[in-house]
Phi, psi and omega in degrees: 000130177285136179248135174283159176307318180297319179294320179295323177294318177299316179296322178296316178299317179294318180295321178295317177299317182293319178301313181293331178285325186269336186048066183298144179268114186251116176278125183243112168259091192227180188277154188294340182286333192241008187300315182295315180296317180299316179299317181293323176299313179298317180296318180298321182289329182121007178260178181236121180273150174215112182269073183256104187223032178258138173303140183092340176246325189298316180293318179299318182290331180299334176289326183272336185289157174277330179202159183229136172247130172243110184243126188267025185299315178223071188285094181288166180302321180283325185288329186300310177294330178294323178295315178296320179297314182294318181296316181296317181287327176297316178300316181294323184274350184080019177276124180296138180224148187245133174253124173247099188275069188299126172062023177291156182097311181273344183229128194286323186295311181289333178294315178296319179296321179300320179297317178298318182291321177299327178293343179270004171072063176299143175292326181219134168248126180236127178195173172283177188298318180295318180296318180293321178299317178294315180301327180275357181078026185234016182202175184243000177110168182254206179261084187067238179272358182264138180281145171247005177246162178257163186299317182298323178297328184274353190294314180295311174301325178297317178296319178295320178295319179299317179293324180292319182275343184076019183234215184234146175238129177246123180254118183267143178181194176306323168240122180278150176228142179231127181222147170247014181094340179240323180242138178225137175227146177250140182239117187259016177276179177115189183201146175299341179297336177299331180277356182250011177238128178298122180097002181301323176271319184298321181295334179298324177300321177293321177296322176298320178295321178296313180293325181298337183283347187260352180200148183277350176279090186297327178296312181294321180289329177290319173301316180300316180299313179298318184293312179300316183296313185282327175295316177299321178297317178296321177299315181294321184296333182297333182248001187262120176284345181192181186294329180295309179291328178301317182304315180290314181295330178295316176300318178298319181294321177298323179288331187262341189302140181216184184302321180297319178298316182293316181296324184279328191252341186300135177234097184242146175210000000 
């Protein structure tokens, strides 16, 4: 079903209310650089983080979690089998899970791991344009974690990847795009300060997992996650003289954001 921008904003407001009412438990198998920031983002939003990433525990916990994030930022020897275990068990249990294929293409270990994880059918793939192009088999990677491709270039491969996995693909950039292969929306909110804070992109994957737990329309919940996240970032940037204060103000904005903020600030097309 095609959604108008006004309808998507209404759905986002409802999803945010539901998230705060349910306090979803989000399992994060994520990189060591961003664990604290990711946990704080989830707490500010109204979700509950759980950094359970050990083999033998990760799969079991995926059954109990409301959503799962698998982020390939620092895939250690121990973490890699835990990621596969968690993804497989999440799929089996019907727990929505998000794959963030950080820096694939330019680095071989995580690129191979990303292919294995994509074969397990992530509900959502979130990455920058270069990462999404590699995941879709249409690119060679970026400059480490930085994209060298633009969002528009990645849109057709992103749609093909979404159809192949049966899920949703979110391409992050100056304008974010979310597609399920049939529907695509662009979100023009946000701020460059998100790129100057460690975890600014990675934490969004955890937020997507939290929102995915409140409704089965993964496309709509992914749009909601991006919209809440980027609108809150824009709110924080208005008062932030630099990235340090932005980080704190962003958490405050995530805790305070409400329907009026979304209705007034959302830029969807």
